PDB file of N, CA, C and O in Angstrom, chain B, residues numbered from 101:
ATOM      1  N   MET B 101     -17.214 -10.464  -3.529  1.00  0.00           N
ATOM      2  CA  MET B 101     -16.474  -9.584  -2.657  1.00  0.00           C
ATOM      3  C   MET B 101     -17.336  -9.180  -1.483  1.00  0.00           C
ATOM      4  O   MET B 101     -18.551  -9.023  -1.608  1.00  0.00           O
ATOM      5  N   SER B 102     -16.691  -9.012  -0.336  1.00  0.00           N
ATOM      6  CA  SER B 102     -17.435  -8.498   0.806  1.00  0.00           C
ATOM      7  C   SER B 102     -17.750  -7.030   0.550  1.00  0.00           C
ATOM      8  O   SER B 102     -17.088  -6.383  -0.261  1.00  0.00           O
ATOM      9  N   GLN B 103     -18.743  -6.514   1.228  1.00  0.00           N
ATOM     10  CA  GLN B 103     -19.121  -5.112   1.027  1.00  0.00           C
ATOM     11  C   GLN B 103     -17.975  -4.179   1.406  1.00  0.00           C
ATOM     12  O   GLN B 103     -17.732  -3.192   0.713  1.00  0.00           O
ATOM     13  N   LEU B 104     -17.270  -4.478   2.495  1.00  0.00           N
ATOM     14  CA  LEU B 104     -16.143  -3.639   2.909  1.00  0.00           C
ATOM     15  C   LEU B 104     -15.051  -3.645   1.850  1.00  0.00           C
ATOM     16  O   LEU B 104     -14.533  -2.589   1.486  1.00  0.00           O
ATOM     17  N   THR B 105     -14.700  -4.819   1.356  1.00  0.00           N
ATOM     18  CA  THR B 105     -13.665  -4.915   0.326  1.00  0.00           C
ATOM     19  C   THR B 105     -14.093  -4.186  -0.940  1.00  0.00           C
ATOM     20  O   THR B 105     -13.288  -3.488  -1.557  1.00  0.00           O
ATOM     21  N   ASP B 106     -15.341  -4.340  -1.326  1.00  0.00           N
ATOM     22  CA  ASP B 106     -15.851  -3.663  -2.517  1.00  0.00           C
ATOM     23  C   ASP B 106     -15.795  -2.147  -2.335  1.00  0.00           C
ATOM     24  O   ASP B 106     -15.408  -1.430  -3.258  1.00  0.00           O
ATOM     25  N   ASP B 107     -16.177  -1.650  -1.154  1.00  0.00           N
ATOM     26  CA  ASP B 107     -16.141  -0.208  -0.889  1.00  0.00           C
ATOM     27  C   ASP B 107     -14.717   0.331  -0.932  1.00  0.00           C
ATOM     28  O   ASP B 107     -14.469   1.397  -1.496  1.00  0.00           O
ATOM     29  N   ILE B 108     -13.780  -0.408  -0.333  1.00  0.00           N
ATOM     30  CA  ILE B 108     -12.373   0.012  -0.341  1.00  0.00           C
ATOM     31  C   ILE B 108     -11.839   0.033  -1.767  1.00  0.00           C
ATOM     32  O   ILE B 108     -11.171   0.986  -2.168  1.00  0.00           O
ATOM     33  N   HIS B 109     -12.131  -1.012  -2.531  1.00  0.00           N
ATOM     34  CA  HIS B 109     -11.669  -1.099  -3.913  1.00  0.00           C
ATOM     35  C   HIS B 109     -12.188   0.085  -4.733  1.00  0.00           C
ATOM     36  O   HIS B 109     -11.426   0.715  -5.466  1.00  0.00           O
ATOM     37  N   GLN B 110     -13.470   0.382  -4.612  1.00  0.00           N
ATOM     38  CA  GLN B 110     -14.066   1.482  -5.370  1.00  0.00           C
ATOM     39  C   GLN B 110     -13.475   2.826  -4.964  1.00  0.00           C
ATOM     40  O   GLN B 110     -13.216   3.675  -5.818  1.00  0.00           O
ATOM     41  N   ALA B 111     -13.261   3.025  -3.663  1.00  0.00           N
ATOM     42  CA  ALA B 111     -12.707   4.294  -3.192  1.00  0.00           C
ATOM     43  C   ALA B 111     -11.283   4.494  -3.702  1.00  0.00           C
ATOM     44  O   ALA B 111     -10.952   5.571  -4.198  1.00  0.00           O
ATOM     45  N   VAL B 112     -10.443   3.478  -3.589  1.00  0.00           N
ATOM     46  CA  VAL B 112      -9.058   3.582  -4.049  1.00  0.00           C
ATOM     47  C   VAL B 112      -9.011   3.738  -5.565  1.00  0.00           C
ATOM     48  O   VAL B 112      -8.230   4.536  -6.084  1.00  0.00           O
ATOM     49  N   ALA B 113      -9.839   2.986  -6.270  1.00  0.00           N
ATOM     50  CA  ALA B 113      -9.871   3.087  -7.730  1.00  0.00           C
ATOM     51  C   ALA B 113     -10.265   4.495  -8.162  1.00  0.00           C
ATOM     52  O   ALA B 113      -9.702   5.022  -9.122  1.00  0.00           O
ATOM     53  N   GLY B 114     -11.217   5.112  -7.475  1.00  0.00           N
ATOM     54  CA  GLY B 114     -11.632   6.469  -7.799  1.00  0.00           C
ATOM     55  C   GLY B 114     -10.515   7.476  -7.594  1.00  0.00           C
ATOM     56  O   GLY B 114     -10.331   8.375  -8.414  1.00  0.00           O
ATOM     57  N   VAL B 115      -9.767   7.332  -6.503  1.00  0.00           N
ATOM     58  CA  VAL B 115      -8.645   8.238  -6.233  1.00  0.00           C
ATOM     59  C   VAL B 115      -7.565   8.060  -7.289  1.00  0.00           C
ATOM     60  O   VAL B 115      -7.018   9.046  -7.784  1.00  0.00           O
ATOM     61  N   LEU B 116      -7.249   6.815  -7.641  1.00  0.00           N
ATOM     62  CA  LEU B 116      -6.224   6.570  -8.658  1.00  0.00           C
ATOM     63  C   LEU B 116      -6.625   7.159 -10.004  1.00  0.00           C
ATOM     64  O   LEU B 116      -5.808   7.779 -10.685  1.00  0.00           O
ATOM     65  N   ARG B 117      -7.891   6.964 -10.387  1.00  0.00           N
ATOM     66  CA  ARG B 117      -8.374   7.530 -11.653  1.00  0.00           C
ATOM     67  C   ARG B 117      -8.283   9.055 -11.642  1.00  0.00           C
ATOM     68  O   ARG B 117      -7.894   9.664 -12.638  1.00  0.00           O
ATOM     69  N   ALA B 118      -8.642   9.669 -10.516  1.00  0.00           N
ATOM     70  CA  ALA B 118      -8.627  11.128 -10.413  1.00  0.00           C
ATOM     71  C   ALA B 118      -7.217  11.688 -10.575  1.00  0.00           C
ATOM     72  O   ALA B 118      -7.041  12.824 -11.018  1.00  0.00           O
ATOM     73  N   HIS B 119      -6.218  10.893 -10.217  1.00  0.00           N
ATOM     74  CA  HIS B 119      -4.832  11.343 -10.315  1.00  0.00           C
ATOM     75  C   HIS B 119      -4.119  10.774 -11.538  1.00  0.00           C
ATOM     76  O   HIS B 119      -2.900  10.895 -11.661  1.00  0.00           O
ATOM     77  N   GLY B 120      -4.871  10.158 -12.434  1.00  0.00           N
ATOM     78  CA  GLY B 120      -4.306   9.651 -13.677  1.00  0.00           C
ATOM     79  C   GLY B 120      -3.373   8.476 -13.500  1.00  0.00           C
ATOM     80  O   GLY B 120      -2.469   8.282 -14.312  1.00  0.00           O
ATOM     81  N   ALA B 121      -3.569   7.684 -12.451  1.00  0.00           N
ATOM     82  CA  ALA B 121      -2.672   6.569 -12.166  1.00  0.00           C
ATOM     83  C   ALA B 121      -3.081   5.273 -12.847  1.00  0.00           C
ATOM     84  O   ALA B 121      -2.353   4.285 -12.751  1.00  0.00           O
ATOM     85  N   GLY B 122      -4.204   5.239 -13.523  1.00  0.00           N
ATOM     86  CA  GLY B 122      -4.609   4.030 -14.212  1.00  0.00           C
ATOM     87  C   GLY B 122      -5.665   3.239 -13.462  1.00  0.00           C
ATOM     88  O   GLY B 122      -6.197   3.676 -12.442  1.00  0.00           O
ATOM     89  N   LEU B 123      -5.951   2.060 -13.998  1.00  0.00           N
ATOM     90  CA  LEU B 123      -6.987   1.199 -13.438  1.00  0.00           C
ATOM     91  C   LEU B 123      -6.435   0.366 -12.284  1.00  0.00           C
ATOM     92  O   LEU B 123      -5.270  -0.032 -12.302  1.00  0.00           O
ATOM     93  N   LEU B 124      -7.249   0.111 -11.308  1.00  0.00           N
ATOM     94  CA  LEU B 124      -6.875  -0.726 -10.175  1.00  0.00           C
ATOM     95  C   LEU B 124      -7.300  -2.156 -10.463  1.00  0.00           C
ATOM     96  O   LEU B 124      -8.490  -2.434 -10.607  1.00  0.00           O
ATOM     97  N   SER B 125      -6.330  -3.070 -10.548  1.00  0.00           N
ATOM     98  CA  SER B 125      -6.676  -4.459 -10.827  1.00  0.00           C
ATOM     99  C   SER B 125      -6.704  -5.292  -9.549  1.00  0.00           C
ATOM    100  O   SER B 125      -7.638  -6.061  -9.325  1.00  0.00           O
ATOM    101  N   ARG B 126      -5.694  -5.141  -8.724  1.00  0.00           N
ATOM    102  CA  ARG B 126      -5.636  -5.876  -7.454  1.00  0.00           C
ATOM    103  C   ARG B 126      -5.132  -4.914  -6.401  1.00  0.00           C
ATOM    104  O   ARG B 126      -4.425  -3.955  -6.711  1.00  0.00           O
ATOM    105  N   ALA B 127      -5.494  -5.170  -5.158  1.00  0.00           N
ATOM    106  CA  ALA B 127      -5.048  -4.308  -4.074  1.00  0.00           C
ATOM    107  C   ALA B 127      -4.851  -5.123  -2.807  1.00  0.00           C
ATOM    108  O   ALA B 127      -5.534  -6.118  -2.566  1.00  0.00           O
ATOM    109  N   LEU B 128      -3.910  -4.678  -2.019  1.00  0.00           N
ATOM    110  CA  LEU B 128      -3.686  -5.249  -0.699  1.00  0.00           C
ATOM    111  C   LEU B 128      -3.512  -4.081   0.253  1.00  0.00           C
ATOM    112  O   LEU B 128      -2.549  -3.322   0.144  1.00  0.00           O
ATOM    113  N   LEU B 129      -4.434  -3.939   1.176  1.00  0.00           N
ATOM    114  CA  LEU B 129      -4.428  -2.844   2.126  1.00  0.00           C
ATOM    115  C   LEU B 129      -3.972  -3.402   3.471  1.00  0.00           C
ATOM    116  O   LEU B 129      -4.569  -4.340   4.000  1.00  0.00           O
ATOM    117  N   VAL B 130      -2.920  -2.822   4.011  1.00  0.00           N
ATOM    118  CA  VAL B 130      -2.398  -3.254   5.304  1.00  0.00           C
ATOM    119  C   VAL B 130      -2.416  -2.046   6.229  1.00  0.00           C
ATOM    120  O   VAL B 130      -1.781  -1.030   5.945  1.00  0.00           O
ATOM    121  N   LEU B 131      -3.137  -2.156   7.328  1.00  0.00           N
ATOM    122  CA  LEU B 131      -3.272  -1.055   8.274  1.00  0.00           C
ATOM    123  C   LEU B 131      -2.961  -1.519   9.686  1.00  0.00           C
ATOM    124  O   LEU B 131      -3.293  -2.638  10.078  1.00  0.00           O
ATOM    125  N   GLU B 132      -2.319  -0.642  10.438  1.00  0.00           N
ATOM    126  CA  GLU B 132      -2.171  -0.898  11.864  1.00  0.00           C
ATOM    127  C   GLU B 132      -3.323  -0.181  12.549  1.00  0.00           C
ATOM    128  O   GLU B 132      -3.520   1.017  12.347  1.00  0.00           O
ATOM    129  N   VAL B 133      -4.069  -0.895  13.342  1.00  0.00           N
ATOM    130  CA  VAL B 133      -5.236  -0.324  14.013  1.00  0.00           C
ATOM    131  C   VAL B 133      -5.055  -0.406  15.526  1.00  0.00           C
ATOM    132  O   VAL B 133      -4.352  -1.276  16.040  1.00  0.00           O
ATOM    133  N   VAL B 134      -5.707   0.522  16.224  1.00  0.00           N
ATOM    134  CA  VAL B 134      -5.640   0.578  17.679  1.00  0.00           C
ATOM    135  C   VAL B 134      -7.041   0.344  18.220  1.00  0.00           C
ATOM    136  O   VAL B 134      -7.995   1.005  17.811  1.00  0.00           O
ATOM    137  N   ASP B 135      -7.155  -0.612  19.153  1.00  0.00           N
ATOM    138  CA  ASP B 135      -8.433  -0.861  19.793  1.00  0.00           C
ATOM    139  C   ASP B 135      -8.752   0.336  20.687  1.00  0.00           C
ATOM    140  O   ASP B 135      -7.963   0.686  21.565  1.00  0.00           O
ATOM    141  N   GLU B 136      -9.906   0.962  20.466  1.00  0.00           N
ATOM    142  CA  GLU B 136     -10.263   2.176  21.196  1.00  0.00           C
ATOM    143  C   GLU B 136     -10.435   1.940  22.688  1.00  0.00           C
ATOM    144  O   GLU B 136     -10.200   2.848  23.485  1.00  0.00           O
ATOM    145  N   GLU B 137     -10.843   0.731  23.080  1.00  0.00           N
ATOM    146  CA  GLU B 137     -11.085   0.454  24.489  1.00  0.00           C
ATOM    147  C   GLU B 137      -9.821   0.037  25.229  1.00  0.00           C
ATOM    148  O   GLU B 137      -9.574   0.497  26.344  1.00  0.00           O
ATOM    149  N   THR B 138      -9.014  -0.834  24.614  1.00  0.00           N
ATOM    150  CA  THR B 138      -7.849  -1.379  25.315  1.00  0.00           C
ATOM    151  C   THR B 138      -6.534  -0.736  24.891  1.00  0.00           C
ATOM    152  O   THR B 138      -5.539  -0.836  25.609  1.00  0.00           O
ATOM    153  N   GLY B 139      -6.517  -0.085  23.748  1.00  0.00           N
ATOM    154  CA  GLY B 139      -5.278   0.510  23.247  1.00  0.00           C
ATOM    155  C   GLY B 139      -4.347  -0.498  22.593  1.00  0.00           C
ATOM    156  O   GLY B 139      -3.230  -0.149  22.211  1.00  0.00           O
ATOM    157  N   GLU B 140      -4.792  -1.749  22.457  1.00  0.00           N
ATOM    158  CA  GLU B 140      -3.956  -2.776  21.840  1.00  0.00           C
ATOM    159  C   GLU B 140      -3.845  -2.541  20.337  1.00  0.00           C
ATOM    160  O   GLU B 140      -4.800  -2.114  19.687  1.00  0.00           O
ATOM    161  N   LEU B 141      -2.661  -2.827  19.800  1.00  0.00           N
ATOM    162  CA  LEU B 141      -2.421  -2.690  18.369  1.00  0.00           C
ATOM    163  C   LEU B 141      -2.804  -3.979  17.655  1.00  0.00           C
ATOM    164  O   LEU B 141      -2.632  -5.078  18.183  1.00  0.00           O
ATOM    165  N   GLY B 142      -3.314  -3.823  16.471  1.00  0.00           N
ATOM    166  CA  GLY B 142      -3.656  -4.967  15.646  1.00  0.00           C
ATOM    167  C   GLY B 142      -3.309  -4.675  14.203  1.00  0.00           C
ATOM    168  O   GLY B 142      -3.050  -3.529  13.836  1.00  0.00           O
ATOM    169  N   LEU B 143      -3.306  -5.700  13.397  1.00  0.00           N
ATOM    170  CA  LEU B 143      -3.013  -5.557  11.983  1.00  0.00           C
ATOM    171  C   LEU B 143      -4.260  -5.924  11.191  1.00  0.00           C
ATOM    172  O   LEU B 143      -4.852  -6.982  11.399  1.00  0.00           O
ATOM    173  N   TYR B 144      -4.645  -5.046  10.290  1.00  0.00           N
ATOM    174  CA  TYR B 144      -5.807  -5.253   9.449  1.00  0.00           C
ATOM    175  C   TYR B 144      -5.317  -5.430   8.025  1.00  0.00           C
ATOM    176  O   TYR B 144      -4.638  -4.556   7.486  1.00  0.00           O
ATOM    177  N   VAL B 145      -5.658  -6.555   7.413  1.00  0.00           N
ATOM    178  CA  VAL B 145      -5.242  -6.826   6.040  1.00  0.00           C
ATOM    179  C   VAL B 145      -6.486  -7.150   5.229  1.00  0.00           C
ATOM    180  O   VAL B 145      -7.259  -8.042   5.579  1.00  0.00           O
ATOM    181  N   GLU B 146      -6.666  -6.412   4.141  1.00  0.00           N
ATOM    182  CA  GLU B 146      -7.819  -6.634   3.263  1.00  0.00           C
ATOM    183  C   GLU B 146      -7.309  -6.725   1.836  1.00  0.00           C
ATOM    184  O   GLU B 146      -6.581  -5.845   1.374  1.00  0.00           O
ATOM    185  N   ALA B 147      -7.683  -7.772   1.146  1.00  0.00           N
ATOM    186  CA  ALA B 147      -7.269  -7.963  -0.252  1.00  0.00           C
ATOM    187  C   ALA B 147      -8.464  -7.786  -1.168  1.00  0.00           C
ATOM    188  O   ALA B 147      -9.600  -8.112  -0.821  1.00  0.00           O
ATOM    189  N   SER B 148      -8.174  -7.262  -2.341  1.00  0.00           N
ATOM    190  CA  SER B 148      -9.216  -7.117  -3.348  1.00  0.00           C
ATOM    191  C   SER B 148      -8.660  -7.612  -4.675  1.00  0.00           C
ATOM    192  O   SER B 148      -7.696  -7.036  -5.177  1.00  0.00           O
ATOM    193  N   PRO B 149      -9.224  -8.639  -5.249  1.00  0.00           N
ATOM    194  CA  PRO B 149     -10.446  -9.336  -4.870  1.00  0.00           C
ATOM    195  C   PRO B 149     -10.229 -10.206  -3.623  1.00  0.00           C
ATOM    196  O   PRO B 149      -9.106 -10.590  -3.299  1.00  0.00           O
ATOM    197  N   THR B 150     -11.326 -10.501  -2.946  1.00  0.00           N
ATOM    198  CA  THR B 150     -11.238 -11.237  -1.683  1.00  0.00           C
ATOM    199  C   THR B 150     -10.714 -12.655  -1.851  1.00  0.00           C
ATOM    200  O   THR B 150     -10.193 -13.230  -0.895  1.00  0.00           O
ATOM    201  N   ASP B 151     -10.838 -13.232  -3.040  1.00  0.00           N
ATOM    202  CA  ASP B 151     -10.358 -14.598  -3.246  1.00  0.00           C
ATOM    203  C   ASP B 151      -8.920 -14.636  -3.761  1.00  0.00           C
ATOM    204  O   ASP B 151      -8.483 -15.655  -4.297  1.00  0.00           O
ATOM    205  N   MET B 152      -8.181 -13.536  -3.604  1.00  0.00           N
ATOM    206  CA  MET B 152      -6.789 -13.499  -4.039  1.00  0.00           C
ATOM    207  C   MET B 152      -5.995 -14.532  -3.241  1.00  0.00           C
ATOM    208  O   MET B 152      -6.039 -14.516  -2.011  1.00  0.00           O
ATOM    209  N   PRO B 153      -5.272 -15.426  -3.910  1.00  0.00           N
ATOM    210  CA  PRO B 153      -4.496 -16.446  -3.204  1.00  0.00           C
ATOM    211  C   PRO B 153      -3.418 -15.828  -2.309  1.00  0.00           C
ATOM    212  O   PRO B 153      -2.923 -14.734  -2.579  1.00  0.00           O
ATOM    213  N   ALA B 154      -3.071 -16.536  -1.257  1.00  0.00           N
ATOM    214  CA  ALA B 154      -2.082 -16.043  -0.296  1.00  0.00           C
ATOM    215  C   ALA B 154      -0.747 -15.738  -0.971  1.00  0.00           C
ATOM    216  O   ALA B 154      -0.083 -14.769  -0.602  1.00  0.00           O
ATOM    217  N   TRP B 155      -0.338 -16.548  -1.953  1.00  0.00           N
ATOM    218  CA  TRP B 155       0.953 -16.292  -2.602  1.00  0.00           C
ATOM    219  C   TRP B 155       0.915 -15.005  -3.426  1.00  0.00           C
ATOM    220  O   TRP B 155       1.943 -14.345  -3.576  1.00  0.00           O
ATOM    221  N   ASP B 156      -0.259 -14.636  -3.967  1.00  0.00           N
ATOM    222  CA  ASP B 156      -0.383 -13.360  -4.675  1.00  0.00           C
ATOM    223  C   ASP B 156      -0.290 -12.198  -3.696  1.00  0.00           C
ATOM    224  O   ASP B 156       0.315 -11.170  -3.998  1.00  0.00           O
ATOM    225  N   ARG B 157      -0.895 -12.367  -2.517  1.00  0.00           N
ATOM    226  CA  ARG B 157      -0.795 -11.321  -1.484  1.00  0.00           C
ATOM    227  C   ARG B 157       0.660 -11.133  -1.074  1.00  0.00           C
ATOM    228  O   ARG B 157       1.146 -10.008  -0.962  1.00  0.00           O
ATOM    229  N   ALA B 158       1.342 -12.243  -0.851  1.00  0.00           N
ATOM    230  CA  ALA B 158       2.760 -12.165  -0.474  1.00  0.00           C
ATOM    231  C   ALA B 158       3.586 -11.528  -1.586  1.00  0.00           C
ATOM    232  O   ALA B 158       4.508 -10.759  -1.315  1.00  0.00           O
ATOM    233  N   GLY B 159       3.260 -11.845  -2.827  1.00  0.00           N
ATOM    234  CA  GLY B 159       3.975 -11.269  -3.954  1.00  0.00           C
ATOM    235  C   GLY B 159       3.797  -9.758  -4.044  1.00  0.00           C
ATOM    236  O   GLY B 159       4.753  -9.034  -4.324  1.00  0.00           O
ATOM    237  N   LEU B 160       2.569  -9.277  -3.806  1.00  0.00           N
ATOM    238  CA  LEU B 160       2.326  -7.834  -3.827  1.00  0.00           C
ATOM    239  C   LEU B 160       3.109  -7.132  -2.719  1.00  0.00           C
ATOM    240  O   LEU B 160       3.677  -6.063  -2.940  1.00  0.00           O
ATOM    241  N   LEU B 161       3.138  -7.726  -1.540  1.00  0.00           N
ATOM    242  CA  LEU B 161       3.905  -7.133  -0.439  1.00  0.00           C
ATOM    243  C   LEU B 161       5.394  -7.112  -0.762  1.00  0.00           C
ATOM    244  O   LEU B 161       6.077  -6.125  -0.487  1.00  0.00           O
ATOM    245  N   HIS B 162       5.893  -8.187  -1.338  1.00  0.00           N
ATOM    246  CA  HIS B 162       7.308  -8.261  -1.701  1.00  0.00           C
ATOM    247  C   HIS B 162       7.640  -7.224  -2.771  1.00  0.00           C
ATOM    248  O   HIS B 162       8.663  -6.545  -2.680  1.00  0.00           O
ATOM    249  N   TYR B 163       6.789  -7.099  -3.773  1.00  0.00           N
ATOM    250  CA  TYR B 163       6.989  -6.124  -4.841  1.00  0.00           C
ATOM    251  C   TYR B 163       7.009  -4.698  -4.277  1.00  0.00           C
ATOM    252  O   TYR B 163       7.841  -3.882  -4.676  1.00  0.00           O
ATOM    253  N   ALA B 164       6.095  -4.400  -3.352  1.00  0.00           N
ATOM    254  CA  ALA B 164       6.050  -3.067  -2.736  1.00  0.00           C
ATOM    255  C   ALA B 164       7.335  -2.790  -1.961  1.00  0.00           C
ATOM    256  O   ALA B 164       7.868  -1.682  -2.020  1.00  0.00           O
ATOM    257  N   GLY B 165       7.831  -3.783  -1.240  1.00  0.00           N
ATOM    258  CA  GLY B 165       9.079  -3.620  -0.498  1.00  0.00           C
ATOM    259  C   GLY B 165      10.256  -3.365  -1.417  1.00  0.00           C
ATOM    260  O   GLY B 165      11.098  -2.515  -1.129  1.00  0.00           O
ATOM    261  N   LEU B 166      10.323  -4.098  -2.525  1.00  0.00           N
ATOM    262  CA  LEU B 166      11.405  -3.896  -3.493  1.00  0.00           C
ATOM    263  C   LEU B 166      11.322  -2.514  -4.139  1.00  0.00           C
ATOM    264  O   LEU B 166      12.342  -1.855  -4.339  1.00  0.00           O
ATOM    265  N   ASP B 167      10.113  -2.081  -4.461  1.00  0.00           N
ATOM    266  CA  ASP B 167       9.937  -0.767  -5.072  1.00  0.00           C
ATOM    267  C   ASP B 167      10.386   0.341  -4.118  1.00  0.00           C
ATOM    268  O   ASP B 167      11.066   1.281  -4.527  1.00  0.00           O
ATOM    269  N   LEU B 168      10.010   0.227  -2.872  1.00  0.00           N
ATOM    270  CA  LEU B 168      10.413   1.215  -1.866  1.00  0.00           C
ATOM    271  C   LEU B 168      11.925   1.210  -1.673  1.00  0.00           C
ATOM    272  O   LEU B 168      12.547   2.270  -1.596  1.00  0.00           O
ATOM    273  N   ALA B 169      12.514   0.027  -1.596  1.00  0.00           N
ATOM    274  CA  ALA B 169      13.968  -0.074  -1.448  1.00  0.00           C
ATOM    275  C   ALA B 169      14.683   0.552  -2.644  1.00  0.00           C
ATOM    276  O   ALA B 169      15.715   1.202  -2.478  1.00  0.00           O
ATOM    277  N   GLY B 170      14.144   0.359  -3.845  1.00  0.00           N
ATOM    278  CA  GLY B 170      14.730   0.955  -5.040  1.00  0.00           C
ATOM    279  C   GLY B 170      14.676   2.472  -5.008  1.00  0.00           C
ATOM    280  O   GLY B 170      15.636   3.135  -5.402  1.00  0.00           O
ATOM    281  N   GLN B 171      13.567   3.027  -4.544  1.00  0.00           N
ATOM    282  CA  GLN B 171      13.445   4.482  -4.441  1.00  0.00           C
ATOM    283  C   GLN B 171      14.427   5.049  -3.418  1.00  0.00           C
ATOM    284  O   GLN B 171      15.040   6.092  -3.646  1.00  0.00           O
ATOM    285  N   ILE B 172      14.570   4.363  -2.303  1.00  0.00           N
ATOM    286  CA  ILE B 172      15.500   4.825  -1.263  1.00  0.00           C
ATOM    287  C   ILE B 172      16.931   4.758  -1.784  1.00  0.00           C
ATOM    288  O   ILE B 172      17.714   5.683  -1.570  1.00  0.00           O
ATOM    289  N   THR B 173      17.272   3.677  -2.461  1.00  0.00           N
ATOM    290  CA  THR B 173      18.620   3.539  -3.016  1.00  0.00           C
ATOM    291  C   THR B 173      18.899   4.634  -4.032  1.00  0.00           C
ATOM    292  O   THR B 173      19.983   5.218  -4.031  1.00  0.00           O
ATOM    293  N   ALA B 174      17.934   4.919  -4.899  1.00  0.00           N
ATOM    294  CA  ALA B 174      18.117   5.974  -5.903  1.00  0.00           C
ATOM    295  C   ALA B 174      18.366   7.326  -5.244  1.00  0.00           C
ATOM    296  O   ALA B 174      19.194   8.100  -5.724  1.00  0.00           O
ATOM    297  N   CYS B 175      17.672   7.618  -4.166  1.00  0.00           N
ATOM    298  CA  CYS B 175      17.888   8.879  -3.453  1.00  0.00           C
ATOM    299  C   CYS B 175      19.286   8.938  -2.847  1.00  0.00           C
ATOM    300  O   CYS B 175      19.933   9.985  -2.865  1.00  0.00           O
ATOM    301  N   ARG B 176      19.736   7.837  -2.323  1.00  0.00           N
ATOM    302  CA  ARG B 176      21.038   7.829  -1.647  1.00  0.00           C
ATOM    303  C   ARG B 176      22.210   7.920  -2.605  1.00  0.00           C
ATOM    304  O   ARG B 176      23.275   8.411  -2.232  1.00  0.00           O
ATOM    305  N   VAL B 177      22.030   7.453  -3.841  1.00  0.00           N
ATOM    306  CA  VAL B 177      23.129   7.544  -4.803  1.00  0.00           C
ATOM    307  C   VAL B 177      23.011   8.803  -5.657  1.00  0.00           C
ATOM    308  O   VAL B 177      23.834   9.029  -6.544  1.00  0.00           O
ATOM    309  N   GLY B 178      22.005   9.614  -5.396  1.00  0.00           N
ATOM    310  CA  GLY B 178      21.883  10.898  -6.052  1.00  0.00           C
ATOM    311  C   GLY B 178      21.195  10.890  -7.388  1.00  0.00           C
ATOM    312  O   GLY B 178      21.286  11.877  -8.119  1.00  0.00           O
ATOM    313  N   ASP B 179      20.501   9.811  -7.751  1.00  0.00           N
ATOM    314  CA  ASP B 179      19.813   9.765  -9.041  1.00  0.00           C
ATOM    315  C   ASP B 179      18.583  10.653  -9.064  1.00  0.00           C
ATOM    316  O   ASP B 179      18.201  11.161 -10.118  1.00  0.00           O
ATOM    317  N   GLU B 180      17.971  10.840  -7.927  1.00  0.00           N
ATOM    318  CA  GLU B 180      16.796  11.689  -7.879  1.00  0.00           C
ATOM    319  C   GLU B 180      16.753  12.367  -6.517  1.00  0.00           C
ATOM    320  O   GLU B 180      17.276  11.828  -5.542  1.00  0.00           O
ATOM    321  N   PRO B 181      16.140  13.534  -6.438  1.00  0.00           N
ATOM    322  CA  PRO B 181      16.084  14.240  -5.157  1.00  0.00           C
ATOM    323  C   PRO B 181      15.171  13.506  -4.179  1.00  0.00           C
ATOM    324  O   PRO B 181      14.272  12.777  -4.596  1.00  0.00           O
ATOM    325  N   PRO B 182      15.399  13.696  -2.885  1.00  0.00           N
ATOM    326  CA  PRO B 182      14.536  13.056  -1.896  1.00  0.00           C
ATOM    327  C   PRO B 182      13.100  13.553  -2.018  1.00  0.00           C
ATOM    328  O   PRO B 182      12.851  14.694  -2.408  1.00  0.00           O
ATOM    329  N   GLY B 183      12.180  12.688  -1.684  1.00  0.00           N
ATOM    330  CA  GLY B 183      10.770  13.049  -1.716  1.00  0.00           C
ATOM    331  C   GLY B 183      10.424  13.986  -0.578  1.00  0.00           C
ATOM    332  O   GLY B 183      11.274  14.284   0.262  1.00  0.00           O
ATOM    333  N   PRO B 184       9.190  14.453  -0.540  1.00  0.00           N
ATOM    334  CA  PRO B 184       8.789  15.430   0.482  1.00  0.00           C
ATOM    335  C   PRO B 184       8.818  14.876   1.900  1.00  0.00           C
ATOM    336  O   PRO B 184       8.944  15.647   2.852  1.00  0.00           O
ATOM    337  N   ASP B 185       8.704  13.556   2.068  1.00  0.00           N
ATOM    338  CA  ASP B 185       8.709  12.958   3.401  1.00  0.00           C
ATOM    339  C   ASP B 185      10.081  12.413   3.788  1.00  0.00           C
ATOM    340  O   ASP B 185      10.219  11.790   4.840  1.00  0.00           O
ATOM    341  N   GLU B 186      11.078  12.634   2.971  1.00  0.00           N
ATOM    342  CA  GLU B 186      12.400  12.102   3.239  1.00  0.00           C
ATOM    343  C   GLU B 186      13.339  13.234   3.637  1.00  0.00           C
ATOM    344  O   GLU B 186      13.261  14.342   3.107  1.00  0.00           O
ATOM    345  N   GLN B 187      14.222  12.935   4.575  1.00  0.00           N
ATOM    346  CA  GLN B 187      15.197  13.922   5.012  1.00  0.00           C
ATOM    347  C   GLN B 187      16.560  13.515   4.522  1.00  0.00           C
ATOM    348  O   GLN B 187      16.901  12.333   4.507  1.00  0.00           O
ATOM    349  N   GLU B 188      17.341  14.498   4.122  1.00  0.00           N
ATOM    350  CA  GLU B 188      18.698  14.211   3.723  1.00  0.00           C
ATOM    351  C   GLU B 188      19.554  14.075   4.980  1.00  0.00           C
ATOM    352  O   GLU B 188      19.394  14.822   5.945  1.00  0.00           O
ATOM    353  N   GLU B 189      20.457  13.113   4.944  1.00  0.00           N
ATOM    354  CA  GLU B 189      21.372  12.953   6.064  1.00  0.00           C
ATOM    355  C   GLU B 189      22.503  13.957   5.898  1.00  0.00           C
ATOM    356  O   GLU B 189      23.057  14.124   4.811  1.00  0.00           O
ATOM    357  N   GLY B 190      22.836  14.628   7.009  1.00  0.00           N
ATOM    358  CA  GLY B 190      23.860  15.657   6.928  1.00  0.00           C
ATOM    359  C   GLY B 190      25.165  15.076   7.195  1.00  0.00           C
ATOM    360  O   GLY B 190      26.172  15.783   7.175  1.00  0.00           O
TER     361      GLY B 190
END
């Protein structure tokens, strides 16, 4: 693993453990970054472990999208109250 990937993995794993979320086995971090000099937007993607195959990365992204869509659907049909960052439509 690269040092950056190892540091990110350890930091996220520590936060998850502190909140009782379990062990971190794989991670995909996707960030939008802004170049400080030009203001251009870029996409930063870091996988842990670094040798994670591209199809596994795509699978994690797809799974995250499905999970988010499921949570939104549950809120809209009234199965659970909206989260703190969600607004109810009037």
